[in-house]
Residue, then its C-alpha position, 0 to 999 in steps of 0.5 A: m500500500s502506498y500513501n501520498a504523504p511523507l514518512v512522518p506526516g503532518s505536524i508529527g514531522n515537526h519533531t526531529v526525534c520523530l524524524i530520526q526514529k522513522m529514518g532509523q526504522v527505514a534504514f533498519r528495514l532496508a538493511e535487514e531485508r538485504l542482509l537476510g539475502i545472505g543469511l545475516r541480520v544487522r546485529h550479526y554485522s555489528v558483532l562481526q565488525a566489532l571483532a574486525d575492529r577490536g580483535g577477540m573479545a570476551q562475550a560480556d565485553l563485546g555485549g557491553y561495547l555494542r550495548i547488546d543485552a546478554a540474551t541477544m548476544v548469546s543467540t547472535l554468537d550462536d548464529l555466527e558460530r553455527q555459520g562459521y563466521a565467528e568462534r569462541q576460543r579459550d583466552p590464553g591469558d585466562r583459561r577460565r574465560y572464552l574470547v570471541i574471534l572473527t574467522g577467515k570466513g567472517s572476514e570475507t563476509l564483511a566485504d559482502i556486508q560492506t557492499i550491501l550497506r553501501e547500497v542501502h546508504d545510496e538508496m536511503f540518501a539518493d535524494l540528497s546531494p553529496e554535500r547534504r549527505d556529508v552534513l548529515a553524517e557529520i551531525l550524526g557522528e557528533l551525536n554518536d560521540s556525545a558523552g552526555l547522550r551516551a551517559r543518559f542512554d546507558a543510565t536507562r538500560g539498567 
């Protein structure tokens, strides 16, 4: 069904928070749809990329870094391990704990995911000039780096 109205219609669109929330839904839906084509989801990508960026990490540390709850982290890692993209290995520094590491297959798959996400990006922002895309990326990057916003978000996670 198609409507002849903006994604956030009427005066609801006067609230930046409502606009950001809807754009997040749109981006998530587009990315999930494409990633499901290779058997993955956005949460899988986040874990794989974090492992590529930071190296092996303890499961709890990885969940905290990505702000993913423990139950979701377990199921996500189970999925990735089953598909051969990541694995749990004993931590050589502490044999009582396990590190999650990226496999070769996981590294190779990240290249495919990056292509998919670039396509989603291009589709999502097709109506914006390159200059406007850059401004948007800069603003969202500033919000992402905001210590105050992080503290308020983390305080509400309990």
